[in-house]
C-alpha positions in Angstrom: -4.4 17.6 -18.0 -3.6 15.7 -14.5 -4.6 17.0 -11.2 -3.8 15.7 -7.6 -5.9 14.9 -4.9 -4.5 15.8 -1.0 -2.9 13.2 0.9 -4.5 12.4 3.6 -2.1 12.0 6.4 -2.3 14.6 9.1 -0.4 14.0 12.4 -1.9 16.5 14.0 -5.4 14.8 13.8 -4.1 11.1 13.3 -0.8 10.4 15.5 -0.7 7.1 16.2 -3.5 5.5 14.5 -4.0 1.8 15.0 -5.6 0.8 11.3 -7.9 3.0 9.7 -7.9 7.0 11.6 -11.0 8.5 12.2 -10.5 12.0 10.4 -10.4 12.3 7.0 -13.3 11.6 5.2 -14.2 14.9 3.7 -10.4 15.3 2.3 -12.6 12.8 -0.8 -14.3 16.2 -1.4 -11.0 17.1 -3.3 -12.6 15.0 -5.6 -16.3 16.4 -6.0 -14.6 20.0 -6.1 -12.3 18.8 -9.4 -16.0 17.6 -10.6 -17.9 20.9 -10.0 -14.2 22.9 -12.2 -13.7 20.3 -14.8 -16.9 18.8 -15.1 -16.8 15.6 -13.8 -17.4 13.9 -16.6 -14.3 14.9 -18.5 -12.6 12.9 -16.1 -11.5 9.9 -17.0 -10.3 8.3 -14.1 -8.8 9.0 -10.4 -6.3 6.5 -9.3 -4.9 5.7 -5.9 -3.4 3.5 -3.7 -5.7 1.8 -1.2 -3.2 1.6 1.4 0.1 3.9 0.1 2.7 2.6 1.0 5.9 3.9 -0.5 4.6 7.2 0.0 4.3 6.6 3.5 2.6 4.3 5.1 -0.8 6.5 4.7 -4.1 3.9 5.8 -7.0 5.7 4.5 -9.5 7.0 6.7 -12.7 5.5 7.7 -15.1 6.1 4.7 -12.5 7.8 2.2 -12.3 5.3 -0.4 -16.2 4.7 0.0 -16.7 7.9 -0.9 -13.8 7.7 -3.9 -16.7 5.1 -4.6 -19.5 7.3 -4.9 -18.6 10.5 -6.7 -16.6 8.1 -9.4 -20.2 7.0 -10.0 -22.4 9.9 -10.1 -19.7 11.2 -12.9 -19.0 8.0 -14.9 -15.4 7.9 -13.2 -13.1 5.1 -13.4 -11.7 4.5 -10.1 -8.2 2.6 -10.2 -6.3 0.8 -7.2 -2.6 0.3 -7.7 -2.5 -2.5 -5.4 1.4 -3.0 -6.4 1.9 -3.2 -3.0 -1.7 -4.0 -1.4 -2.2 -7.2 -3.3 -1.1 -11.1 -2.2 -1.9 -10.5 1.8 0.2 -7.7 2.9 -3.6 -6.1 4.3 -4.5 -9.3 5.6 -6.6 -10.1 2.0 -6.2 -11.2 -1.2 -6.5 -7.6 -2.4 -6.7 -3.6 -0.4 -10.4 -3.8 -2.4 -11.1 -6.8 -0.8 -10.2 -5.8 2.9 -11.4 -2.2 2.6 -15.0 -3.0 1.1 -14.6 -0.9 -2.1 -14.8 -2.5 -6.0 -12.7 0.0 -8.6 -13.4 -0.4 -11.9 -9.3 -1.0 -12.7 -6.6 -2.8 -10.3 -2.8 -3.1 -10.9 -0.5 -5.7 -10.1 2.9 -6.6 -9.6 5.3 -7.6 -6.8 3.4 -10.1 -5.2 1.6 -11.5 -8.1 5.0 -13.8 -8.4 6.6 -13.5 -4.9 8.6 -10.3 -6.3 11.3 -13.0 -7.7 10.3 -12.5 -10.8 9.4 -9.1 -12.8 5.4 -9.0 -14.2 2.4 -7.0 -14.0 -0.9 -7.5 -14.5 -4.3 -5.2 -14.1 -7.8 -6.6 -13.5 -10.8 -5.5 -15.1 -14.4 -5.3 -14.5 -16.5 -6.8 -17.7 -17.8 -4.0 -18.3 -14.4 -2.6 -19.1 -13.3 -5.8 -20.9 -16.6 -6.4 -23.0 -15.7 -2.7 -24.3 -12.2 -4.4 -26.4 -13.6 -7.8 -26.3 -16.3 -5.6 -28.7 -14.6 -4.3 -31.6 -14.3 -5.5 -35.5 -13.7 -8.9 -35.6 -10.5 -8.2 -37.7 -8.6 -6.5 -35.4 -6.8 -7.0 -32.2 -8.6 -6.8 -28.9 -5.9 -5.1 -27.1 -3.9 -3.4 -29.5 -0.3 -3.2 -26.9 2.4 -5.2 -25.7 5.8 -5.1 -24.8 8.5 -7.2 -25.8 8.5 -9.2 -22.4 5.2 -9.3 -22.4 3.3 -12.7 -21.2 6.8 -14.5 -20.9 6.4 -18.3 -20.0 9.1 -18.0 -17.0 6.8 -15.0 -15.5 3.6 -16.8 -16.4 5.3 -19.7 -14.8 6.4 -17.9 -11.6 2.9 -16.2 -11.1 1.3 -19.6 -11.4 3.8 -21.5 -8.4 2.9 -18.2 -6.2 -0.9 -18.7 -6.0 -0.3 -22.1 -5.7 1.1 -21.6 -3.0 -0.3 -19.1 -1.2 -3.4 -21.1 -1.1 -1.9 -24.8 -0.4 -0.1 -22.9 2.6 -2.5 -19.6 3.7 -0.3 -17.4 3.3 -3.0 -14.4 3.1 -4.5 -16.2 6.6 -1.5 -16.4 8.5 -0.8 -12.8 7.3 -4.0 -11.7 9.3 -3.3 -13.4 12.0 0.0 -11.8 12.8 -1.8 -8.6 12.5 -2.7 -8.2 15.7 1.0 -9.1 17.1 2.2 -6.9 14.6 0.7 -3.6 15.8 1.3 -3.8 19.1 5.1 -4.1 18.7 5.4 -1.2 15.9 2.8 0.6 18.6 5.2 0.0 21.6 7.8 2.4 19.7 5.3 5.2 20.0 6.4 6.3 23.8 10.6 6.7 22.2 11.7 10.4 22.6 12.7 10.0 19.1 8.8 8.9 17.9 6.4 11.6 16.4 4.2 9.5 14.7 3.3 5.3 14.1 0.6 3.9 12.0 -0.3 0.6 10.7 -2.9 -0.9 8.8 -2.2 -4.7 7.9 1.4 -6.1 7.4 2.2 -2.4 7.0 3.4 -0.3 9.8 5.0 3.1 9.4 7.5 5.0 11.8 8.1 8.9 12.2 11.3 9.6 13.8 12.0 13.5 14.3 13.6 15.3 11.9 17.3 16.7 13.4 17.5 20.8 12.6 19.1 20.9 9.3 19.2 17.9 8.5 16.3 16.0 7.5 15.8 12.2 6.8 20.0 12.3 8.1 18.2 10.1 11.4 15.9 8.1 9.5 19.2 7.1 7.4 21.5 6.7 10.0 18.6 4.0 12.0 18.4 2.3 8.6 22.5 1.8 8.2 23.0 0.6 11.6 20.3 -1.8 11.8 21.2 -3.5 8.3 25.2 -3.0 10.0 25.3 -3.6 13.5 21.6 -5.8 14.1 21.2 -7.9 10.6 18.5 -6.3 9.9 16.9 -4.2 7.1 14.3 -1.7 7.4 13.3 0.5 4.6 13.5 4.3 5.2 12.4 7.1 3.6 14.3 10.0 5.0 13.1 9.6 8.7 10.5 8.0 7.5 11.0 3.7 8.6 8.9 1.6 6.8 8.1 -1.7 8.0 6.6 -5.0 5.7 7.4 -8.5 7.7 7.1 -11.7 5.6 3.5 -12.8 5.5 4.9 -15.5 7.2 6.3 -14.3 9.6 6.6 -16.0 13.7 5.4 -13.6 16.4 8.9 -13.8 17.9 10.6 -12.5 14.8 8.4 -9.8 14.7 9.4 -8.8 18.5 13.2 -9.0 18.0 12.8 -6.8 14.9 11.2 -4.0 17.3 13.5 -4.5 20.0 17.1 -3.9 17.7 14.7 -0.5 16.4 14.4 0.4 20.3 18.0 -1.1 20.7 19.6 1.5 17.9 17.4 4.6 18.3 18.4 4.6 21.5 21.7 4.4 21.0 21.3 7.8 18.4 20.9 11.2 18.9 
């Protein structure tokens, strides 16, 4: 079976937060309650995004991931980080685990692994998990699992090339150096009458727009379309949330211009 932990987004407590919010570490106790309900030793794993992206750009509260790690250690639960979005510079480091200082047992990767140009996924595991597969019968395949296109040489070449470029160009360091400018530009929208919340971590930012009565998501959709057709700007929207993730090597002036265009469009819609 599957149980869900509550998400940590609380606009009432953490509106317009910059970086990790102060409120919400107690939400990690949801895992302790589930452990008490089911006996924690019956829980195989906990899967979380260090900084949820598609769910709405939700930086974890200070201490939240650390507390999950403690509870997992107490009951022998695997902690799995979904870093399909966070890894490879998006949060100013190789991994969200590295930036946030919490070591999971497994990390799922994709997207930035090949700079997003060729489909590829990977899983990183701690030594103990790896060794558990390697210590089986010698006549058996170590990991009896695969897909038709597993290990495709083009994807492998793209992955190696992307990693080389990240290192040679200092892409993660570039991303980290842009965070302050990105944060200021993003939060400059906080005074707009249509904006109800702004939040960010690394080069990930979310701007919530007030929903139109009886038309949830329409204001965000109109903003998305007008930015694309009128301002030549691609901004993802999820209902009335605008989501920003600039290039790791973006220029500060391009980031500034991005939010000038967003404000221009917001000024022109009801």
